[in-house]
C-alpha positions as CSV (number, residue, x, y, z in Angstrom):
1,M,-52.6,-69.3,49.8
2,M,-55.9,-70.0,48.1
3,D,-57.4,-68.2,45.1
4,D,-59.4,-65.1,45.7
5,A,-62.8,-65.9,47.0
6,K,-65.8,-63.7,47.1
7,I,-68.2,-63.5,50.1
8,K,-70.9,-66.0,49.4
9,N,-73.3,-65.8,52.3
10,A,-74.3,-63.8,55.4
11,D,-72.1,-65.9,57.7
12,E,-69.0,-65.0,55.7
13,L,-70.0,-61.4,55.5
14,E,-70.5,-61.2,59.4
15,F,-67.2,-62.9,59.9
16,A,-65.4,-60.4,57.6
17,V,-67.0,-57.5,59.6
18,F,-66.1,-59.2,62.8
19,C,-62.4,-59.4,61.7
20,I,-62.3,-55.8,60.5
21,E,-63.9,-54.4,63.6
22,N,-61.8,-56.4,66.0
23,I,-58.5,-55.7,64.3
24,A,-59.5,-51.9,64.3
25,I,-60.2,-52.1,68.1
26,R,-56.8,-53.8,68.7
27,L,-54.8,-51.5,66.5
28,E,-56.8,-48.4,67.6
29,K,-57.7,-47.5,64.1
30,N,-61.0,-47.0,62.4
31,A,-62.7,-49.9,60.6
32,E,-62.4,-48.1,57.2
33,E,-58.6,-47.9,57.5
34,I,-58.5,-51.6,58.3
35,Y,-60.9,-52.5,55.3
36,C,-58.6,-50.5,53.1
37,A,-55.5,-52.4,54.4
38,L,-57.1,-55.7,53.9
39,T,-58.6,-55.0,50.4
40,E,-56.7,-52.2,48.5
41,K,-53.2,-52.5,50.2
42,S,-53.4,-56.3,50.0
43,D,-55.6,-59.2,49.1
44,I,-55.9,-60.5,52.7
45,L,-59.7,-60.3,52.9
46,N,-60.5,-62.1,49.6
47,G,-57.3,-64.1,49.5
48,Y,-57.1,-65.4,53.1
49,I,-60.0,-64.5,55.5
50,I,-62.8,-65.6,53.2
51,P,-61.1,-68.7,51.7
52,E,-60.0,-69.8,55.2
53,Y,-63.5,-68.9,56.8
54,E,-64.3,-72.5,57.7
55,I,-61.1,-72.9,59.8
56,L,-60.7,-69.3,61.1
57,H,-64.3,-68.9,62.4
58,T,-63.8,-71.8,64.9
59,Q,-61.0,-70.1,66.6
60,S,-61.0,-67.6,69.4
61,K,-61.2,-63.8,68.7
62,D,-57.7,-63.2,70.0
63,Y,-56.3,-66.0,67.8
64,I,-58.0,-64.6,64.7
65,V,-57.0,-61.1,65.3
66,D,-53.4,-62.0,66.1
67,D,-53.2,-64.3,63.0
68,I,-54.5,-61.6,60.7
69,I,-52.2,-58.8,62.2
70,S,-49.3,-61.2,61.9
71,L,-50.1,-61.8,58.2
72,M,-50.4,-58.0,57.7
73,A,-46.9,-57.5,59.3
74,E,-45.5,-60.4,57.3
75,R,-46.6,-58.6,54.1
76,G,-45.5,-55.2,55.2
77,I,-49.1,-53.8,55.4
78,E,-49.2,-50.7,57.6
79,V,-52.3,-48.9,58.9
């Protein structure tokens, strides 16, 4: 894992929102619950999604959502 990264530009912000919204749809939760899981219950947003933006954003939506949900499960993050 990389060090915590902060969102640096509109592309990263849009990608973070894209990830949160699509995970929420897949898990049938609201986006606020997913945001909380990725920031307060874990460091997945700033510790994985943003640092890996350059690689992740080139993948398919299903790949991205599956990857992040797998990481949440691996870390025991429940929503």
